[in-house]
N, C-alpha and C positions, 0 to 999 in steps of 0.2 A: 875511741879507736877500737876497731874490730879485733877480737882475739884471733891469733893465728891458729888454724886447725893443724894439729900434728898427731898422726896416728902412731901407735906403738911400733917401734922399728922391727920387732920380731913378727909382726903380723904379715910380713911379706915372705918369710922363710918358707920354703917348700910349697910354693904356689905355682899354679898355671894361670896365665891370663893372656887374652888377646886384646891388644891395644889397637885403636883406630888412629891412623895418621891424621893429624889436623894441621892447619896453618899455624906457623910460628906466632902469628898475631894473637893467638888464643892465650898466650902467657904474658901478653903486654900488661904491665902493672903488677904482675905477681913476683914475689921474691923467691929466690932459690932457697929451698929448705933443707936440701941435702945435696952435696957434691961428692960423688963417689971417687975412689982412687983411680978408676978406669976412665973418668971424665964425663960420666953421665950426670945429668942434673935433674933433680926431682922437685916438683911443685905440687903441693897438696892443697886440695880444696875440700869443702864439705861433701861434694858430690863424687869426687874421685881424684885420680892422680894423673899429672902430666909428667912424661919422661922425655927428656931431650938427650938423644944418644946417637952414636954412629955404629952401635952394635946391638943386635936383638937375637933372641933364640934362647939358648941355655945360658943362664946367668948364675954363677955360683950354685945355689941350691934351688933355683927356680927356672921355670920355662915360660918366658914371655915373648910372644910373637907380635909383630906389627903388621896390620893389614894396611897396605899402601893406599894413598890417594889415587884417584883415577881422573885425569892422567897422572902418571907417576912424577914425582919431583926429582930434579937432578941432584940436589944436595945429598951428600953422604950422611949428614946429620939430620935426623928425622925427629919430629915431635909427635908423640903418641899420647892418647888419652884413654883411660879405662875407668869406668865407674867402680866404686868399692865393691859392689855385689858381683863383679865379674872376676874376682880373684878366687880361684877354687883350690882346694887342697891337692897336693901332689905327693906321691911316694912311690917307691920302686916295687912294692909288693902288690898293691891293689890293682884290679882291672878298672882303670879310670878313663881310658881313652878309646875313641872310635875314629874311623877314617871318614873323610869327606872328600869326594872326588868331583872335579869339574872337568867333564870330558871335552867341553868346548875349548877351554883354556889349556887343557892337558896338564892340570895341576892336581895335587893331592895334599891335604893337610890333616892334622889330627885335631880333634876337639875333645873337650872334657864332658863327661857324662852329666855334669850339673848344668851344662849349657841348656837354656830353655828351648833351643831349637832341636835338641836331640829327640829323634822319633822312636827310640827304643828298638829299632830294627837292626842297625849296624852292631856287630859284635864288639863288646868291650874287651880291651886287652891291657896288659901292663905297658909301661913306657917302653921297655925293651922289645916286647913283641910288636908293639905299634911301629917302632923304628924299623924293624925288619920288614914288616908289611909295606911300609911307605917306600922303601927301596925297591921292593918287587913291583909295586904299582907304578912307580916312576919309570922303571925300566920298560914295563909294558906300554906305558903312555908315549915314551920318546923313542924307543928302538923298534926296529922291524925284523931284525935277524931271527928272533924267536919264532916268528910266524912261518918261516919256511918249512917247519916240521909239521905243519897242518895243511890239510887239503881244504882250503877255504878261499872263496872269491872275495869276501868282504872282511878285510882285516879290522876295520873300525868296529864292526859288529862283534867279531870274535874278541877283540880287545875289551870291549865293554862287558861281554858276558864273563870273561875270565876275571876281570877286575871286580865285578859285582860279587862273584863267588868269594874273592879274597876279602871283601868288605863285610859280606853278610853271612859267611859261614866260618867254621873253624878248620876247614879242609886246608891242607898244605897246597902250595903252588903245584907240586908234582902230582898230587891227587887230582887237582882240577884239570891240569893239562892232559892227564890220562883219560879223563871223562870226555874231552873234546877231540880225541884222536879217532 
């Protein structure tokens, strides 16, 4: 009989991780190794963790995000998988996060500096500063009322220029807007 792999329970405290949604079939034959009070179920393997849950994002002292399947599933309960080396340290003091914007989908997310895809160009910020910038970028991506103060024919281009300044500089939104007036 194969020995059950069980990581140290404290190894997930104060971590950031992006899980990829996978089909529920992936846990067929696996046993639940931890059942949280909030109803999330955890399955550990030698390569990583499966988490079956109806809530993602900030979890107690960790930030775990789920990247959805495409096309998205209708179920509110989603199964995510993350390899062990995708759990990165998190704390409130260090500048650990950068913004990643998808202009086509009009979305913005934060990523950890230990992510192998980090190109070292986007400015690193603390979690609090990152949250503030995400709100600003989301407003710029989804609203148009801010654009009436600019003499501009191409709002999409202006939007992209302002957002890139938010991502790649330490300038405030007010400083950036003044530059484009």
